[in-house]
C-alpha positions in Angstrom: -13.3 1.8 -3.1 -15.4 -1.4 -2.5 -14.1 -3.5 0.3 -12.0 -0.7 1.8 -12.8 1.2 5.0 -12.7 4.9 3.8 -10.2 7.2 5.5 -11.7 9.4 8.3 -11.5 13.0 7.0 -11.1 14.2 10.6 -8.1 12.0 11.3 -4.7 11.4 9.7 -4.5 7.8 10.9 -5.2 6.3 7.4 -4.1 8.2 4.3 -3.2 7.7 0.6 0.5 7.2 0.1 3.1 6.0 -2.4 5.0 2.8 -1.5 7.0 -0.1 -2.7 5.2 -3.3 -1.9 6.7 -6.8 -1.5 4.2 -9.3 -2.8 4.5 -12.7 -4.6 1.8 -11.9 -7.1 0.2 -8.6 -8.0 -3.3 -10.1 -7.8 -3.6 -9.1 -4.1 -5.4 -6.0 -3.0 -4.3 -5.7 0.6 -0.9 -6.1 2.3 0.5 -6.5 5.7 2.3 -3.4 7.0 5.5 -5.3 7.1 5.4 -5.7 3.3 4.9 -2.0 2.6 7.7 0.6 2.4 6.3 4.1 2.3 8.0 6.6 -0.1 7.7 10.4 -0.3 6.5 10.5 -3.9 5.5 8.4 -6.9 8.9 8.9 -8.6 10.8 7.5 -5.5 8.4 4.4 -5.4 9.0 3.8 -9.1 12.8 4.2 -8.8 13.0 1.8 -5.8 10.7 -0.9 -7.3 12.4 -4.1 -8.3 9.9 -6.5 -10.1 12.6 -9.2 -10.4 12.6 -9.4 -6.5 8.8 -9.0 -6.3 8.9 -5.4 -5.1 6.4 -3.2 -6.9 5.5 0.5 -6.9 2.0 1.3 -5.8 -0.3 3.9 -4.4 -1.8 2.6 -1.2 -4.3 3.6 1.5 -3.5 2.9 5.2 -2.6 1.8 7.6 -5.8 0.3 8.8 -6.5 -2.4 11.4 -7.9 -5.6 9.9 -10.6 -7.7 11.5 -7.8 -10.0 12.7 -6.1 -7.1 14.4 -3.2 -6.8 11.9 -2.1 -3.5 10.4 -2.7 -3.5 6.6 -2.6 -1.3 3.6 -5.0 -1.4 0.7 -4.0 -1.2 -3.0 -5.3 1.9 -4.8 -3.3 1.4 -8.0 -0.1 -0.1 -9.3 2.4 2.4 -10.6 4.4 1.8 -13.8 
């Protein structure tokens, strides 16, 4: 997880979750919280994904506060 602040095992503030991410290109590895829609499971994320409208299923870690003070999620993997 290079470049990612690891989750604190004693806290539930940042965790690994499934989500649908709105992003112009899948080349990014971190996303503003406003672009991330958390889902309960991988199947829900895959079902709600809409690549034609730039909404992709992913497994993410977060939320975390960036150095700029924004809440962000980090990409762990794209789901297909």
